[in-house]
TORVO-422913 format. One record per residue (C-alpha): x, y, z. Coordinates in nm, 3 decimals. Layout:
      xx      yy      zz
       X       Y       Z
...
// end
This chain:
      xx      yy      zz
   0.011  -0.001  -0.007
   0.133   0.333  -0.104
   0.228   0.605   0.146
  -0.008   0.854   0.017
  -0.315   0.623   0.021
  -0.237   0.529   0.388
  -0.242   0.917   0.460
  -0.566   0.954   0.278
  -0.718   0.664   0.489
  -0.599   0.816   0.815
  -0.754   1.165   0.715
  -1.089   1.004   0.636
  -1.083   0.822   0.974
  -1.030   1.136   1.156
  -1.355   1.293   1.029
  -1.707   1.174   1.067
  -1.854   1.034   0.730
  -2.150   1.290   0.740
  -1.960   1.598   0.827
  -1.944   1.834   0.541
  -1.884   2.149   0.743
  -1.529   2.190   0.629
  -1.651   2.170   0.250
  -1.874   2.477   0.317
  -1.708   2.825   0.268
  -1.683   3.043   0.572
  -1.864   3.304   0.430
  -2.160   3.085   0.341
  -2.172   2.929   0.683
  -2.180   3.299   0.849
  -2.442   3.401   0.598
  -2.668   3.082   0.698
  -2.613   3.155   1.064
  -2.714   3.505   1.044
  -3.036   3.423   0.808
  -3.188   3.182   1.048
  -3.139   3.416   1.342
  -3.288   3.699   1.136
  -3.582   3.476   1.044
  -3.643   3.393   1.399
  -3.644   3.760   1.486
  -3.890   3.863   1.204
  -4.095   3.574   1.316
  -4.110   3.685   1.696
  -4.186   4.032   1.581
  -4.468   3.903   1.369
  -4.627   3.713   1.653
  -4.586   4.027   1.872
  -4.751   4.253   1.624
  -5.026   4.004   1.546
  -5.110   3.968   1.924
  -5.126   4.330   1.953
  -5.378   4.354   1.668
  -5.568   4.073   1.799
  -5.611   4.248   2.133
  -5.632   4.599   1.985
  -5.944   4.666   2.171
  -5.771   4.656   2.483
  -5.390   4.771   2.375
  -5.505   5.098   2.201
  -5.713   5.221   2.537
  -5.394   5.139   2.734
  -5.187   5.334   2.507
  -5.389   5.634   2.489
  -5.424   5.624   2.849
  -5.060   5.625   2.879
  -5.027   5.924   2.671
  -5.256   6.116   2.865
  -5.105   6.012   3.187
  -4.785   6.146   3.045
  -4.960   6.469   2.989
  -5.133   6.474   3.340
  -4.877   6.306   3.563
  -4.673   6.603   3.613
  -4.969   6.813   3.747
  -5.068   6.531   3.968
  -4.702   6.526   4.090
  -4.688   6.892   4.168
  -5.025   6.871   4.362
  -4.876   6.595   4.589
  -4.574   6.830   4.648
  -4.818   7.086   4.780
  -4.915   6.808   5.036
  -5.247   6.736   4.846
  -5.361   6.379   4.889
  -5.296   6.167   4.594
  -5.647   6.052   4.533
  -5.756   6.417   4.545
  -5.483   6.532   4.315
  -5.577   6.267   4.072
  -5.951   6.355   4.078
  -5.857   6.736   4.043
  -5.650   6.700   3.743
  -5.882   6.442   3.574
  -6.199   6.628   3.641
  -6.028   6.951   3.521
  -5.894   6.783   3.209
  -6.227   6.635   3.130
  -6.417   6.971   3.184
  -6.172   7.160   2.964
  -6.205   6.895   2.680
  -6.582   6.882   2.710
  -6.594   7.259   2.708
  -6.387   7.278   2.392
  -6.585   7.008   2.219
  -6.914   7.190   2.315
  -6.791   7.507   2.189
  -6.672   7.353   1.856
  -7.003   7.168   1.803
  -7.201   7.516   1.871
  -6.981   7.696   1.620
  -7.007   7.416   1.369
  -7.392   7.405   1.411
  -7.415   7.787   1.378
  -7.188   7.806   1.092
  -7.348   7.544   0.877
  -7.631   7.720   0.730
  -7.380   7.979   0.599
  -7.171   7.697   0.452
  -7.471   7.552   0.276
  -7.570   7.878   0.135
  -7.216   7.929  -0.010
  -7.198   7.584  -0.154
  -7.531   7.619  -0.325
  -7.393   7.962  -0.462
  -7.082   7.775  -0.578
  -7.288   7.508  -0.727
  -7.491   7.746  -0.912
  -7.158   7.921  -1.045
  -7.008   7.579  -1.155
  -7.332   7.513  -1.353
  -7.304   7.841  -1.520
  -6.919   7.793  -1.614
  -7.032   7.457  -1.751
  -7.297   7.597  -1.971
  -7.131   7.939  -2.059
  -6.756   7.840  -2.030
  -6.529   7.668  -2.274
  -6.706   7.349  -2.233
  -7.064   7.480  -2.359
  -7.250   7.200  -2.209
  -7.627   7.191  -2.247
  -7.854   7.221  -1.954
  -7.991   6.869  -2.027
  -7.642   6.711  -2.015
  -7.592   6.873  -1.685
  -7.920   6.752  -1.548
  -7.838   6.417  -1.689
  -7.514   6.382  -1.503
  -7.676   6.493  -1.167
  -7.956   6.226  -1.229
  -7.685   5.948  -1.308
  -7.521   6.018  -0.984
  -7.850   6.024  -0.791
  -7.931   5.689  -0.947
  -7.605   5.564  -0.861
  -7.656   5.659  -0.477
  -7.995   5.474  -0.523
  -7.864   5.170  -0.685
  -7.591   5.128  -0.393
  -7.845   5.222  -0.119
  -7.805   4.869   0.030
  -7.429   4.914   0.066
  -7.481   5.252   0.203
  -7.703   5.144   0.464
  -7.488   4.832   0.573
  -7.209   5.107   0.584
  -7.405   5.311   0.824
  -7.491   5.007   1.029
  -7.102   4.939   1.058
  -7.041   5.298   1.152
  -7.310   5.272   1.419
  -7.134   4.948   1.563
  -6.795   5.153   1.541
  -6.925   5.428   1.738
  -7.047   5.206   2.004
  -6.690   5.026   2.009
  -6.524   5.396   2.026
  -6.762   5.473   2.325
  -6.651   5.159   2.505
  -6.283   5.212   2.420
  -6.321   5.563   2.579
  -6.468   5.436   2.898
  -6.200   5.182   2.925
  -5.928   5.443   2.855
  -6.068   5.662   3.132
  -6.074   5.380   3.381
  -5.702   5.287   3.288
  -5.620   5.659   3.303
  -5.746   5.665   3.664
  -5.520   5.401   3.791
  -5.210   5.519   3.595
  -5.247   5.870   3.758
  -5.323   5.733   4.121
  -5.076   5.437   4.123
  -4.838   5.461   3.827
  -4.549   5.386   4.049
  -4.698   5.081   4.204
  -4.807   4.945   3.859
  -4.422   4.991   3.745
  -4.299   4.843   4.036
  -4.513   4.534   3.993
  -4.409   4.490   3.630
  -4.040   4.539   3.712
  -4.072   4.256   3.940
  -4.101   4.020   3.671
  -3.749   4.114   3.535
  -3.441   3.892   3.637
  -3.288   4.066   3.966
  -2.931   4.114   3.825
  -3.073   4.356   3.540
  -3.396   4.477   3.750
  -3.223   4.837   3.838
  -3.123   4.905   3.491
  -3.465   4.808   3.343
  -3.623   5.026   3.614
  -3.417   5.323   3.519
  -3.463   5.262   3.156
  -3.832   5.249   3.187
  -3.858   5.582   3.386
  -3.642   5.732   3.134
  -3.869   5.606   2.858
  -4.157   5.765   3.035
  -3.974   6.088   3.080
  -3.931   6.079   2.720
  -4.279   6.026   2.661
  -4.370   6.328   2.889
  -4.138   6.559   2.679
  -4.292   6.432   2.352
  -4.652   6.500   2.464
  -4.568   6.838   2.586
  -4.384   6.928   2.273
  -4.660   6.798   2.037
  -4.916   6.996   2.235
  -4.715   7.325   2.192
  -4.679   7.245   1.805
  -5.054   7.143   1.786
  -5.157   7.480   1.951
  -4.920   7.674   1.725
  -5.082   7.515   1.415
  -5.422   7.564   1.527
  -5.381   7.922   1.621
  -5.191   8.030   1.304
  -5.417   7.852   1.053
  -5.721   7.956   1.245
  -5.630   8.312   1.229
  -5.542   8.285   0.856
  -5.893   8.122   0.788
  -6.054   8.410   0.989
  -5.866   8.684   0.793
  -5.945   8.525   0.453
  -6.332   8.482   0.580
  -6.352   8.088   0.529
  -6.654   7.961   0.742
  -6.634   7.711   1.028
  -6.294   7.867   1.148
  -6.343   7.699   1.496
  -6.410   7.370   1.388
  -6.123   7.370   1.133
  -5.894   7.510   1.397
  -5.987   7.221   1.628
  -5.930   6.975   1.369
  -5.573   7.126   1.309
  -5.511   7.092   1.688
  -5.624   6.724   1.685
  -5.467   6.613   1.365
  -5.136   6.769   1.468
  -5.069   6.474   1.722
  -5.007   6.264   1.419
  -4.674   6.428   1.291
  -4.661   6.526   0.921
  -4.954   6.348   0.802
  -5.195   6.500   1.042
  -5.099   6.868   0.935
  -5.145   6.760   0.576
  -5.491   6.604   0.625
  -5.621   6.913   0.819
  -5.486   7.166   0.557
  -5.622   6.985   0.268
  -5.965   6.981   0.444
  -5.929   7.355   0.500
  -5.852   7.433   0.138
  -6.149   7.239   0.005
  -6.377   7.421   0.235
  -6.247   7.751   0.104
  -6.241   7.638  -0.238
  -6.620   7.549  -0.222
  -6.731   7.829   0.015
  -6.522   8.126  -0.121
  -6.378   8.026  -0.455
  -6.039   7.946  -0.636
  -5.838   8.263  -0.513
  -5.946   8.210  -0.138
  -5.847   7.857  -0.178
  -5.492   7.948  -0.307
  -5.435   8.184  -0.009
  -5.558   7.931   0.227
  -5.309   7.705   0.080
  -5.026   7.952   0.093
  -5.107   7.985   0.484
  -5.125   7.624   0.543
  -4.781   7.577   0.345
  -4.613   7.857   0.560
  -4.735   7.711   0.893
  -4.608   7.373   0.802
  -4.273   7.524   0.696
  -4.253   7.699   1.048
  -4.347   7.377   1.230
  -4.099   7.168   1.012
  -3.791   7.376   1.035
  -3.828   7.569   1.356
  -4.068   7.403   1.589
  -4.007   7.050   1.519
  -3.630   7.041   1.549
  -3.652   7.299   1.844
  -3.903   7.116   2.064
  -3.951   6.755   1.937
  -3.587   6.717   1.848
  -3.486   6.841   2.184
  -3.752   6.645   2.362
  -3.701   6.305   2.199
  -3.399   6.333   1.967
  -3.555   6.127   1.666
  -3.431   6.208   1.330
  -3.731   6.311   1.104
  -3.642   6.011   0.861
  -3.717   5.775   1.144
  -4.040   5.977   1.231
  -4.162   5.928   0.877
  -4.087   5.565   0.864
  -4.256   5.503   1.201
  -4.572   5.675   1.086
  -4.573   5.470   0.773
  -4.510   5.144   0.948
  -4.779   5.242   1.212
  -5.024   5.341   0.936
  -4.978   5.016   0.752
  -4.979   4.787   1.082
  -5.282   4.969   1.274
  -5.440   5.236   1.071
  -5.480   5.588   1.235
  -5.431   5.449   1.579
  -5.091   5.313   1.443
  -4.982   5.645   1.312
  -5.087   5.821   1.632
  -4.898   5.582   1.849
  -4.589   5.513   1.650
  -4.379   5.802   1.702
  -4.443   5.799   2.097
  -4.352   5.440   2.102
  -4.026   5.504   1.891
  -3.919   5.791   2.145
  -3.981   5.553   2.445
  -3.795   5.270   2.274
  -3.518   5.496   2.183
  -3.472   5.631   2.544
  -3.516   5.299   2.701
  -3.271   5.097   2.463
  -3.016   5.385   2.500
  -3.026   5.359   2.874
  -3.000   4.974   2.874
  -2.709   4.953   2.647
  -2.501   5.207   2.855
  -2.278   5.020   3.072
  -2.268   5.231   3.388
  -2.650   5.252   3.405
  -2.635   5.626   3.334
  -2.656   5.738   2.986
  -2.494   6.090   2.950
  -2.695   6.156   2.629
  -3.029   6.065   2.746
  -3.352   6.252   2.705
  -3.441   6.502   2.941
  -3.743   6.681   3.069
  -3.816   7.019   3.159
  -3.895   7.087   3.503
  -4.226   7.199   3.605
  -4.104   7.562   3.654
  -3.984   7.565   3.293
  -3.617   7.619   3.382
  -3.302   7.414   3.242
  -3.360   7.053   3.180
  -3.262   6.789   3.431
  -3.277   6.412   3.462
  -3.603   6.296   3.605
  -3.552   6.149   3.958
  -3.694   5.802   4.042
  -3.958   5.966   4.267
  -4.054   6.265   4.070
  -4.248   6.111   3.772
  -4.343   5.812   3.999
  -4.438   5.951   4.362
  -4.550   5.727   4.612
  -4.926   5.686   4.656
  -5.080   5.896   4.935
  -5.226   5.676   5.231
  -5.608   5.666   5.284
// end
């Protein structure tokens, strides 16, 4: 037997018969290892998103209650500092907030009801002007053609009456779900304001002891980032509503107050909300006041949006949550695809909380020097949130 054959037999004896690992290039092995781990992560995320969608009727009220708690918790904490019992402080802030919201909604509905006849008259006048333009303008349509078009539209509505009726029934059911969600949100908000610290401590107990302190700090920093986000967004929303409302009032567009309220509410959805509210304002100006007024309103909306994008967003939101505009846009897009309007509303706050919490967790020393800070109640220089500042102990009975 030759020496080469003996060496080959010895080499074969040292390797298992089915071991082909040495034959696979290293780059391919690394790519395969990364691929299956990536698939596992994507699968886990898919399951989490599916569960959130399945329990959306509970998850969305909890998320909205958390946003409202971030807005109201500093007020409760300040009253507790003034030695007001925590239960009474919670009641004062909650009742005060509901009174403000109820008063604003009542005022908006009243203004909308009083301004609706004027809008109807202007719409009828605009429709007459459109008919005159179609007849005497460059199209030179006959009156029978215009009447035929209107009759076809009416016949289409009658043909789809069953679908419209079923849609109305679905809308009624949706209104019932919304009312149920509002009651659940209010119930959850009461407990968040009264015993938010106790709820958080209960959640942290489920974390392994070696990392419990770091998770506790990360969670509190995430909540402080949420507080900053809500305050900054509310300031931007007020600016948008006041600016666009004054512009609409100067131009003479009807329903100024309802439109300004719509701008305020939609401003809590960054970028998309201002676009939707501005489009509605321009369309009402076009129908009610004509093409020139619509162009003026469009210029006002664009000007307000430019100030918001280039001044307020970088100064307030950028300072509060330190998120890149591209990350905000992508988060809104993903939230809109995953959960519709609710996803678009909650995506950026969720991203802000995750950003602050993850940055705190990956810091070795447990203190993140680049953490998101919160303005103190006096509005002075920002400082780090103390463990007891946002989560004070509940007062005794």
